[in-house]
C-alpha positions as CSV (number, residue, x, y, z in Angstrom):
1,X,19.5,27.5,1.2
2,X,17.9,30.1,3.9
3,X,17.7,33.6,2.9
4,X,20.6,35.9,4.4
5,X,20.0,38.8,6.7
6,X,20.9,40.9,3.4
7,X,18.4,39.1,1.3
8,X,15.6,39.5,4.1
9,X,16.2,43.2,4.3
10,X,16.0,43.7,0.5
11,X,12.7,41.6,0.5
12,X,11.0,43.7,3.2
13,X,12.2,46.9,1.8
14,X,10.9,46.2,-1.6
15,X,7.8,44.6,-0.1
16,X,7.1,48.1,1.8
17,X,8.2,50.0,-1.3
18,X,11.0,51.8,0.3
19,X,14.2,52.9,-1.8
20,X,17.7,52.2,-0.4
21,X,18.1,55.8,-0.4
22,X,14.9,56.5,1.7
23,X,16.0,53.8,4.0
24,X,19.3,55.2,4.4
25,X,17.7,58.7,5.1
26,X,15.6,57.2,7.9
27,X,18.5,55.3,9.4
28,X,20.7,58.2,9.2
29,X,23.2,56.0,7.0
30,X,24.6,56.4,3.7
31,X,23.1,54.5,0.6
32,X,26.5,52.6,0.2
33,X,25.7,51.3,3.8
34,X,22.3,50.1,3.0
35,X,23.5,48.4,-0.4
36,X,26.4,46.8,1.3
37,X,24.3,45.4,4.1
38,X,21.9,44.1,1.5
39,X,24.8,42.4,-0.6
40,X,25.9,40.5,2.7
41,X,29.0,42.7,2.6
42,X,28.9,43.5,6.5
43,X,29.3,40.3,8.2
44,X,28.2,41.5,11.5
45,X,25.8,44.2,11.3
46,X,25.3,46.1,14.6
47,X,22.3,45.1,16.5
48,X,21.1,48.7,16.7
49,X,21.2,49.0,12.8
50,X,19.1,45.8,12.3
51,X,16.7,47.1,14.9
52,X,16.3,50.2,13.1
53,X,15.9,48.6,9.9
54,X,13.2,46.3,11.4
55,X,11.4,49.4,12.7
56,X,11.5,51.4,9.7
57,X,10.4,48.5,7.4
58,X,7.7,47.1,9.9
59,X,9.0,43.8,10.2
60,X,10.7,41.8,13.3
61,X,14.4,41.6,14.1
62,X,13.5,37.7,14.3
63,X,12.3,37.8,10.5
64,X,15.6,39.9,9.6
65,X,17.9,37.1,11.7
66,X,16.1,34.2,10.0
67,X,14.5,33.0,13.5
68,X,11.1,33.5,11.9
69,X,10.0,33.1,8.4
70,X,6.8,35.4,8.2
71,X,7.4,38.7,7.0
72,X,4.9,40.4,8.9
73,X,5.5,41.4,12.5
74,X,3.4,39.6,14.9
75,X,2.7,42.9,16.6
76,X,1.6,44.8,13.4
77,X,-0.7,42.1,12.6
78,X,-2.4,42.0,16.0
79,X,-2.8,45.9,16.0
80,X,-4.6,45.5,12.6
81,X,-6.8,42.6,13.8
Protein backbone atom coordinates (compact mmCIF):
# COMPACT_ATOMS: atom_id res chain seq x y z
CA UNK A 1 0.00 0.00 0.00
CA UNK A 2 1.27 3.45 -0.91
CA UNK A 3 1.97 5.98 1.84
CA UNK A 4 -0.78 8.53 2.47
CA UNK A 5 -0.33 12.30 2.38
CA UNK A 6 -0.26 12.31 6.17
CA UNK A 7 2.42 9.62 6.30
CA UNK A 8 4.50 11.54 3.78
CA UNK A 9 4.14 14.79 5.74
CA UNK A 10 5.24 13.04 8.92
CA UNK A 11 8.18 11.32 7.21
CA UNK A 12 9.38 14.59 5.70
CA UNK A 13 8.92 16.47 8.97
CA UNK A 14 10.87 13.87 10.92
CA UNK A 15 13.61 13.69 8.26
CA UNK A 16 14.08 17.45 8.53
CA UNK A 17 14.03 17.35 12.34
CA UNK A 18 11.02 19.65 12.59
CA UNK A 19 8.53 19.19 15.42
CA UNK A 20 4.79 19.38 14.91
CA UNK A 21 4.82 22.56 16.99
CA UNK A 22 7.48 24.19 14.81
CA UNK A 23 5.69 23.20 11.61
CA UNK A 24 2.45 24.57 13.01
CA UNK A 25 4.15 27.84 13.98
CA UNK A 26 5.68 28.32 10.53
CA UNK A 27 2.35 27.58 8.84
CA UNK A 28 0.37 29.71 11.31
CA UNK A 29 -1.71 26.64 12.13
CA UNK A 30 -2.48 24.74 15.31
CA UNK A 31 -0.54 21.69 16.43
CA UNK A 32 -3.88 19.88 16.36
CA UNK A 33 -4.26 20.74 12.66
CA UNK A 34 -0.81 19.30 11.90
CA UNK A 35 -1.58 16.20 13.96
CA UNK A 36 -4.88 15.72 12.11
CA UNK A 37 -3.12 16.16 8.76
CA UNK A 38 -0.51 13.55 9.66
CA UNK A 39 -3.21 11.12 10.82
CA UNK A 40 -5.15 11.63 7.57
CA UNK A 41 -8.14 12.98 9.46
CA UNK A 42 -8.28 15.90 7.04
CA UNK A 43 -9.63 14.16 3.97
CA UNK A 44 -9.06 16.97 1.49
CA UNK A 45 -6.23 19.27 2.63
CA UNK A 46 -6.22 22.67 0.96
CA UNK A 47 -3.66 23.15 -1.78
CA UNK A 48 -2.30 26.22 -0.02
CA UNK A 49 -1.69 24.13 3.11
CA UNK A 50 0.19 21.44 1.16
CA UNK A 51 2.26 24.06 -0.64
CA UNK A 52 3.16 25.60 2.72
CA UNK A 53 4.13 22.21 4.14
CA UNK A 54 6.23 21.49 1.05
CA UNK A 55 8.05 24.82 1.37
CA UNK A 56 8.73 24.53 5.08
CA UNK A 57 9.91 20.91 4.83
CA UNK A 58 11.78 21.49 1.55
CA UNK A 59 10.03 18.71 -0.36
CA UNK A 60 8.01 18.82 -3.54
CA UNK A 61 4.23 18.93 -3.49
CA UNK A 62 4.44 16.00 -5.92
CA UNK A 63 6.13 13.98 -3.17
CA UNK A 64 3.40 14.86 -0.65
CA UNK A 65 0.70 13.89 -3.16
CA UNK A 66 2.38 10.58 -3.96
CA UNK A 67 3.19 11.52 -7.55
CA UNK A 68 6.91 11.23 -6.86
CA UNK A 69 8.67 8.76 -4.59
CA UNK A 70 11.87 10.73 -3.94
CA UNK A 71 11.55 12.89 -0.82
CA UNK A 72 14.25 15.29 -2.02
CA UNK A 73 13.08 18.19 -4.13
CA UNK A 74 14.61 18.28 -7.62
CA UNK A 75 15.01 22.03 -7.26
CA UNK A 76 16.99 21.59 -4.05
CA UNK A 77 19.08 18.76 -5.46
CA UNK A 78 20.11 20.81 -8.49
CA UNK A 79 20.81 23.87 -6.33
CA UNK A 80 23.23 21.85 -4.19
CA UNK A 81 24.97 20.12 -7.13
